[in-house]
C-alpha positions as CSV (number, residue, x, y, z in Angstrom):
1,X,-0.6,14.7,27.0
2,X,-3.3,15.4,24.5
3,X,-4.7,12.4,22.2
4,X,-6.1,13.0,18.8
5,X,-8.5,10.9,18.2
6,X,-8.5,12.2,14.8
7,X,-4.7,10.9,13.3
8,X,-4.1,9.2,16.3
9,X,-1.0,11.5,17.2
10,X,0.2,12.6,20.4
11,X,0.3,16.3,21.0
12,X,1.5,18.9,24.0
13,X,-0.5,20.0,26.7
14,X,-0.9,23.5,25.6
15,X,-1.9,22.4,22.1
16,X,-5.2,24.3,21.2
17,X,-5.0,22.0,17.5
18,X,-3.5,18.8,16.8
19,X,0.3,19.4,14.8
20,X,-0.3,17.0,12.5
21,X,-4.0,17.1,11.3
22,X,-5.0,21.2,12.7
23,X,-8.0,19.4,13.9
24,X,-8.8,21.2,17.6
25,X,-12.1,19.4,18.5
26,X,-9.9,15.9,17.9
27,X,-7.8,16.6,21.0
28,X,-8.1,14.8,24.5
29,X,-6.6,13.5,27.4
30,X,-4.3,10.7,26.5
31,X,-5.5,7.0,27.9
32,X,-3.4,3.8,28.2
33,X,-5.1,2.3,26.0
34,X,-5.2,4.4,23.2
35,X,-3.4,3.4,19.6
36,X,-0.9,6.2,19.2
37,X,0.8,6.2,15.6
38,X,4.1,5.0,15.9
39,X,6.1,5.0,12.3
40,X,5.4,4.9,9.0
41,X,7.4,1.4,7.2
42,X,8.2,-0.7,4.5
43,X,6.3,-4.0,4.0
44,X,9.2,-5.8,5.1
45,X,11.0,-3.7,8.0
46,X,6.7,-3.9,9.5
47,X,7.1,-7.7,9.2
48,X,10.5,-7.6,11.3
49,X,8.4,-5.2,13.6
50,X,5.2,-7.0,14.3
51,X,8.0,-10.5,15.3
52,X,9.8,-8.3,17.3
53,X,6.7,-6.7,19.3
54,X,5.0,-9.9,19.7
55,X,8.1,-11.9,21.7
56,X,8.5,-8.5,23.6
57,X,4.4,-8.6,24.3
58,X,4.6,-5.1,23.1
59,X,0.3,-3.7,22.1
60,X,-0.1,-3.0,18.3
61,X,-1.5,-2.4,15.0
62,X,0.0,-2.3,11.2
63,X,-2.3,-1.0,8.9
64,X,-1.7,-0.2,5.3
65,X,-1.2,3.5,4.8
66,X,-3.9,6.1,4.0
67,X,-6.1,3.7,5.1
68,X,-5.9,1.3,1.8
69,X,-7.0,4.0,-0.7
70,X,-4.7,3.9,-3.9
71,X,-3.5,6.8,-4.9
72,X,-4.4,8.3,-8.1
73,X,-1.2,9.6,-9.1
74,X,2.5,8.2,-7.9
75,X,4.0,9.6,-4.7
76,X,6.9,8.2,-3.4
77,X,6.1,9.4,0.1
78,X,3.9,6.1,0.0
79,X,4.2,3.0,-1.2
80,X,1.5,0.6,-1.8
81,X,3.1,-2.2,0.7
82,X,3.9,0.5,3.3
83,X,2.4,0.0,6.7
84,X,1.9,2.7,9.4
85,X,2.5,1.1,13.3
86,X,0.4,2.2,15.7
87,X,1.6,1.6,19.5
88,X,-0.3,1.8,22.6
89,X,0.6,4.3,24.8
90,X,0.8,2.1,27.9
91,X,3.7,0.9,25.9
92,X,5.0,3.6,23.5
93,X,8.1,4.1,25.7
94,X,9.0,-0.1,25.0
95,X,8.1,0.0,21.6
96,X,10.5,3.5,21.8
97,X,13.6,1.7,22.9
98,X,13.4,-1.8,21.1
99,X,13.1,0.4,17.8
100,X,16.4,2.6,19.6
101,X,18.4,-0.7,19.6
102,X,17.3,-2.0,16.6
103,X,17.8,1.2,14.4
104,X,21.1,1.5,17.0
105,X,22.5,-2.3,15.6
106,X,21.4,-1.0,12.3
107,X,23.8,2.0,12.4
108,X,26.7,-0.2,13.9
109,X,26.2,-2.4,10.7
110,X,26.5,0.4,8.2
111,X,29.4,2.7,10.1
112,X,31.8,1.9,7.5
113,X,29.7,3.1,4.6
114,X,29.7,6.9,3.8
115,X,26.8,9.1,2.9
116,X,27.0,10.9,0.1
117,X,27.3,14.4,1.0
118,X,24.5,16.6,-0.8
119,X,26.5,18.7,-2.9
120,X,27.8,15.7,-4.5
121,X,24.3,14.0,-5.1
122,X,23.1,16.9,-7.1
123,X,26.2,16.9,-9.4
124,X,25.7,13.8,-10.4
125,X,21.7,14.0,-10.4
126,X,22.2,17.2,-12.7
127,X,24.9,15.2,-14.8
128,X,22.3,12.1,-15.1
129,X,19.4,14.8,-16.8
130,X,22.3,16.9,-18.8
131,X,23.1,13.2,-20.1
132,X,20.0,12.2,-20.7
133,X,18.4,14.8,-22.4
134,X,21.8,14.9,-25.1
135,X,21.1,11.2,-25.4
136,X,17.7,11.9,-26.4
137,X,18.8,14.8,-28.9
138,X,21.0,12.8,-30.4
139,X,18.6,10.4,-30.9
140,X,15.8,12.5,-32.5
141,X,18.6,13.9,-34.8
142,X,20.0,10.9,-36.2
143,X,16.3,9.1,-36.6
144,X,14.9,12.8,-38.7
145,X,18.1,12.6,-40.5
146,X,17.5,8.6,-41.2
147,X,14.2,9.6,-42.2
148,X,14.8,11.8,-44.7
149,X,17.8,9.8,-46.5
150,X,15.4,6.8,-47.1
151,X,12.7,9.4,-48.4
152,X,15.1,10.9,-50.6
153,X,15.7,7.6,-51.5
154,X,12.0,7.2,-53.1
155,X,11.2,11.5,-53.9
């Protein structure tokens, strides 16, 4: 395995450039003490993971997404409380096992709930947008009619 010193991700040995950041000079063989990117999670999930990792003696660090820099515009992919979890390469396998076990427990809790099919979700979103546009149009027309009526009273 190769380790990217810039974005701290792993890449296969045959890789010429990091698949994440595209840097080739940042790649080197991974060492046991290297902190490897594990997961991006919300602030709440980061607290839960930190607790589990501390209980299981997994070496980790949690850092704000994008190094704490605020985005100029709202980006739904990166919320202000999001954290990037890094795990020591030597503990990566244990962290994966812990996360898989935790994720499996969450899946068991939500098995009774069905995920909405993509087609139905798109239909609901489209109908919602159309309803919103109709509501805005009706509001503008009614406001315009009211303004014209008031103008006729004084004109």
